[in-house]
C-alpha positions in Angstrom: -19.6 -13.4 36.3 -19.4 -12.6 32.6 -22.7 -12.0 30.8 -23.4 -13.0 27.3 -23.0 -9.4 26.2 -19.5 -9.2 27.6 -18.5 -12.5 25.9 -19.8 -11.2 22.6 -17.8 -7.9 22.9 -14.7 -10.0 23.5 -15.4 -12.1 20.5 -15.9 -9.0 18.3 -12.4 -7.8 19.3 -10.9 -11.2 18.6 -12.6 -11.2 15.2 -11.4 -7.7 14.3 -7.8 -8.7 15.2 -8.0 -11.8 13.1 -9.2 -9.8 10.1 -6.4 -7.3 10.4 -3.8 -10.1 10.6 -5.0 -11.3 7.2 -4.2 -7.8 5.7 -0.5 -8.4 6.5 -0.3 -10.9 3.7 -1.7 -8.4 1.2 0.7 -5.7 2.4 3.7 -8.0 1.9 2.5 -8.8 -1.6 2.1 -5.1 -2.5 5.5 -4.3 -1.0 7.1 -7.0 -3.1 5.5 -5.7 -6.3 6.7 -2.1 -5.7 10.1 -3.4 -4.6 10.5 -5.2 -8.0 9.3 -2.0 -9.8 12.0 0.1 -8.1 14.7 -2.4 -8.8 13.8 -2.7 -12.5 13.7 1.1 -12.9 17.1 1.5 -11.1 18.7 -1.0 -13.6 17.4 0.7 -16.7 18.8 4.2 -17.1 16.6 5.1 -20.0 13.5 4.2 -18.1 14.8 6.3 -15.2 15.2 9.3 -17.4 11.7 8.8 -19.0 10.1 8.6 -15.5 11.8 11.8 -14.5 10.5 13.5 -17.7 7.0 12.2 -17.1 7.2 13.5 -13.5 8.3 16.9 -14.8 5.5 16.9 -17.3 2.9 16.1 -14.6 4.3 18.9 -12.4 3.8 21.4 -15.2 0.3 20.1 -15.9 -0.6 20.5 -12.3 0.9 24.0 -12.0 -0.5 25.5 -15.2 -3.7 23.6 -16.0 -5.4 23.2 -12.7 
């Protein structure tokens, strides 16, 4: 026969699973935001070049300043 402690342990696991399912919606939203960012950068070649130059600048800052 299940004791009260066993039932509470099971309810804790069910609660934790329910909480992690709620995170899936946030993950989908963040994925859509970054997907839109990648699509917009891919369509604008000037922005693509600027991002490459910014990345190069950050690489040099990390190499020579830190």
